[in-house]
C-alpha positions in Angstrom: 94.9 116.9 31.7 98.2 116.3 33.4 101.1 118.6 34.3 104.2 118.7 32.3 106.5 118.1 35.2 107.2 119.1 38.8 108.2 122.7 39.4 110.7 123.2 42.3 109.2 124.8 45.3 112.0 127.4 45.1 110.3 128.8 42.0 107.9 131.1 44.0 106.2 132.9 41.0 102.5 133.2 41.0 100.9 131.5 37.9 97.2 131.7 38.8 95.6 134.3 41.0 92.3 133.4 42.7 89.5 135.9 43.4 86.6 134.6 45.6 84.1 135.4 48.3 84.6 133.4 51.5 80.9 133.2 52.4 78.6 130.3 51.8 81.4 127.8 51.4 83.2 129.9 48.8 86.5 129.6 50.7 86.3 125.7 50.8 85.8 125.7 47.0 88.8 128.0 46.5 91.0 125.7 48.6 89.8 122.7 46.6 90.4 124.4 43.3 93.8 125.6 44.3 94.7 122.0 45.3 93.5 120.6 42.0 95.4 123.1 39.9 98.6 122.7 41.8 98.5 118.9 41.5 97.6 119.1 37.8 100.6 121.3 37.0 103.1 119.9 39.5 103.4 123.2 41.4 104.6 123.1 45.0 105.4 126.7 45.9 102.6 128.0 48.2 101.9 131.0 46.0 101.9 129.3 42.6 98.1 129.4 42.8 97.7 132.5 44.9 95.1 132.7 47.7 95.6 135.8 50.0 94.7 133.9 53.2 97.4 131.3 52.4 100.0 133.9 51.4 99.4 135.7 54.8 100.2 132.6 56.7 103.5 132.2 54.8 104.7 135.3 56.6 105.8 135.4 60.2 102.6 135.0 62.2 101.6 135.9 65.7 98.7 133.8 67.1 96.1 134.4 69.7 92.7 133.0 70.6 90.9 136.3 69.6 92.0 139.4 67.7 91.4 141.4 70.9 94.2 139.6 72.6 96.7 141.1 70.1 97.5 144.1 72.3 100.5 146.4 72.3 102.7 147.6 69.5 102.7 145.5 66.3 105.9 144.2 64.8 106.6 145.3 61.3 106.4 142.4 58.8 104.4 140.2 61.2 100.8 139.0 60.6 98.4 138.7 63.5 96.0 135.8 63.3 93.1 134.4 65.3 90.1 132.1 64.6 87.4 133.9 62.8 84.3 133.2 64.9 81.8 135.2 63.0 78.5 133.5 62.9 78.4 133.3 59.1 81.4 130.9 59.3 80.7 129.0 62.6 77.2 128.2 61.4 78.8 126.3 58.5 81.0 124.3 60.8 84.2 126.4 60.2 86.5 128.6 62.2 88.8 129.9 59.5 91.9 131.8 60.5 91.4 135.5 60.2 94.6 137.5 59.4 95.1 141.1 60.3 97.5 141.8 57.4 97.6 145.5 56.4 99.7 144.5 53.4 97.3 142.0 51.9 96.3 144.1 49.0 99.9 145.1 48.2 100.8 141.4 48.2 97.7 140.6 46.0 98.7 143.2 43.4 102.3 141.9 43.3 100.9 138.4 42.7 98.7 139.8 40.0 101.6 141.4 38.2 103.4 137.9 38.2 100.3 135.8 37.2 99.5 134.5 33.8 95.8 134.0 34.6 93.2 135.1 37.2 90.3 132.9 38.1 87.2 134.6 39.5 84.7 132.4 41.3 81.4 134.2 40.8 78.5 133.5 43.1 75.9 135.9 44.5 78.2 136.5 47.4 81.0 137.6 45.0 78.7 140.0 43.2 77.7 141.6 46.6 81.3 141.9 47.9 83.0 145.3 47.7 86.4 143.6 48.0 85.8 141.0 45.2 84.6 143.7 42.8 87.7 145.7 43.8 89.9 142.7 42.8 88.0 142.6 39.4 88.7 146.3 38.9 92.4 145.6 39.7 92.4 142.9 37.0 91.2 145.6 34.5 93.9 148.0 35.7 96.6 145.4 35.4 95.7 144.7 31.8 95.8 148.4 31.0 99.2 148.5 32.5 100.4 145.4 30.5 98.9 146.7 27.3 100.8 150.0 27.8 104.0 148.2 28.3 103.6 145.8 25.4 103.2 142.7 27.7 100.9 139.7 27.3 97.6 140.4 28.9 96.5 138.7 32.1 94.0 136.0 31.1 90.7 136.1 33.0 88.4 133.2 33.6 85.1 133.6 35.5 83.8 130.4 36.9 80.2 131.4 37.1 77.6 129.7 39.3 75.1 132.4 38.3 75.0 132.0 34.5 75.6 135.1 32.4 77.4 138.0 34.2 74.9 140.6 33.1 73.5 141.4 36.5 74.0 144.9 37.9 76.5 145.2 40.8 76.7 147.8 43.6 77.6 150.4 41.0 74.3 149.7 39.1 76.2 148.4 36.1 77.3 144.9 35.1 80.9 143.9 35.6 83.2 144.4 32.6 84.0 141.0 31.0 86.5 142.3 28.5 89.4 139.8 28.4 87.4 137.4 30.6 86.1 134.0 29.5 83.0 133.1 31.3 82.6 129.4 32.2 79.1 128.5 33.5 79.2 125.7 36.0 77.0 123.8 38.5 77.8 123.0 42.1 78.7 119.4 42.8 78.2 118.2 46.4 79.6 115.2 48.2 83.1 115.1 46.7 84.8 114.6 50.1 88.4 115.3 50.9 88.9 119.0 51.3 85.1 119.4 50.7 84.2 117.5 53.8 81.2 119.5 55.0 77.8 118.4 53.6 77.3 121.9 52.1 80.8 122.1 50.6 80.8 122.0 46.8 83.2 121.6 43.9 82.6 121.4 40.1 82.4 118.3 37.9 85.4 116.8 36.2 84.1 117.9 32.8 83.9 121.5 34.0 87.3 121.3 35.6 88.8 120.0 32.3 87.1 122.9 30.5 88.7 125.3 32.9 92.2 123.8 32.3 91.6 124.1 28.6 90.7 127.7 28.9 93.8 128.4 31.0 95.9 126.7 28.5 99.6 126.0 29.0 101.1 127.7 32.1 104.8 127.9 32.6 
């Protein structure tokens, strides 16, 4: 599938919102999928395919080697960043940039209100994450809001690495898949590029094309 043309970077609307767990190479997959979708559709604005960690770095950032070195009063509208040296990341060969952005969820909800589709990348780590499940709940709330205002619903697509989404979550109940298309996929290793680490994974070309078909035309 190819894009219909190049969209100017000045068009900053979010088209697709990503929801993912960073653990166990989930962040690398999200970066890879974002790159594929943006190239497929000819999108160049940073938030066209929205990742909260990318959006934070589009703001004015203050850098330090560790978060503890960010001392003193914080400047409103600035984001404070430092390498995330938690063992669960460094053991995988990564030091992602951790952002101390108190507005991250407000920005996420704003992007959700603009988006035409939301893609959830469901792995065991996703199902165990309080924040990922909160994002899924916000997806449900957004569609209630849209339905009440007579707007088109936000399309949900769950890329599932765990098969059917009928497992209980922290609440003891399965997640609500109303308005969500579940796409079962398998991990594909050794793709290279953004997926440079031996344990990084993507999905096969057939599954990617299925995803694009489910998403449909995005303007």
